[in-house]
C-alpha positions, 0 to 999 in steps of 0.5 A, spaced: 081 242 567 075 243 562 071 237 560 070 233 556 076 234 552 077 233 545 076 227 542 083 225 540 085 226 547 085 220 552 081 223 558 084 217 563 091 219 561 091 226 561 087 227 568 091 222 572 098 225 569 096 230 575 099 228 582 093 228 587 096 234 591 096 238 586 089 236 583 085 242 585 079 240 581 078 233 584 078 230 578 084 225 579 082 217 580 087 218 586 083 225 588 076 221 587 079 215 591 080 219 597 073 221 596 070 214 596 075 211 602 074 218 606 081 219 607 085 225 606 088 224 599 088 230 594 081 235 593 074 233 593 071 235 586 069 243 587 062 242 585 060 236 590 064 241 596 060 246 594 054 243 596 057 241 602 059 248 604 052 250 603 049 245 607 054 247 612 053 255 611 045 254 613 047 249 618 043 243 615 045 237 618 044 231 614 046 226 619 040 220 619 036 225 614 034 221 607 038 225 602 036 224 595 041 225 589 039 225 582 045 224 577 050 218 578 056 222 574 064 222 577 063 229 577 058 230 582 053 225 583 057 219 586 062 224 590 057 228 593 053 221 595 060 219 598 060 226 602 053 225 604 055 218 606 061 220 610 056 225 614 051 219 616 046 221 611 041 215 608 042 216 601 039 214 595 042 215 588 037 216 582 038 217 575 035 216 568 033 209 569 030 210 576 023 207 577 018 212 580 023 217 581 017 222 583 016 219 590 023 217 591 024 225 591 018 227 594 021 222 600 027 226 601 029 231 606 035 233 602 034 233 594 040 234 590 039 235 583 045 234 578 041 230 572 044 235 567 037 237 564 033 243 564 027 244 569 027 236 570 025 236 577 018 240 577 012 240 583 011 233 582 018 231 585 017 236 591 014 237 598 014 242 603 020 241 608 025 240 603 031 243 602 033 242 595 040 244 592 040 245 584 047 244 581 044 244 574 047 249 569 042 249 562 040 253 557 032 253 556 028 254 550 029 262 551 036 261 551 036 263 558 040 260 564 036 255 568 037 249 572 035 242 573 029 244 578 023 249 576 025 254 581 018 257 581 015 251 582 020 249 587 020 256 591 013 255 592 013 248 595 020 247 599 023 250 605 029 252 601 032 252 594 038 254 591 037 259 584 041 258 578 044 262 576 047 265 583 047 258 587 052 252 587 056 255 581 058 261 585 060 257 591 064 252 586 068 257 584 070 259 591 071 252 593 076 252 587 080 258 589 080 255 596 083 249 594 088 253 590 090 257 596 091 250 600 095 247 595 100 253 594 100 253 602 102 246 602 107 247 596 110 253 599 111 249 606 114 244 603 119 248 599 121 251 606 121 245 610 
């Protein structure tokens, strides 16, 4: 489901008309409750799951690590924070009202940025050894796609950083396809039982 919905539509009503077991985007209250309660209800939102898949692919264990999430939306920030907590990371969530966000971000072992603001994270937020996952998709002043992280700044400092485009968005699409296949298998399995 593409959001935000047109203003004349009730987002809450539309989102929750969908059964969590068919909610491959992970947007219903039931699916989100599953993420927040660490139970298998529905599907997690695709982009937070993509962040976790990237960490898994590169064998980045977050247990006991300081992970900072920049952004507190229900689409990415809050769900990814809950998914990281489930893996025993020490999670800090920053947002537009966070004081001294520079030093908080510099203290992170892993930095996940879903602020929704082009190039908001620059060299002042970063230090060597960090892993940075840039969730942002923005258009800069030149009409070019960019992330929330100044890639050239990060690439020269941190251990690893995901690019935009070609990073989290690509994995998000793959996660969505995976969820569709899983939902179809569950539906087919239930129909033949």
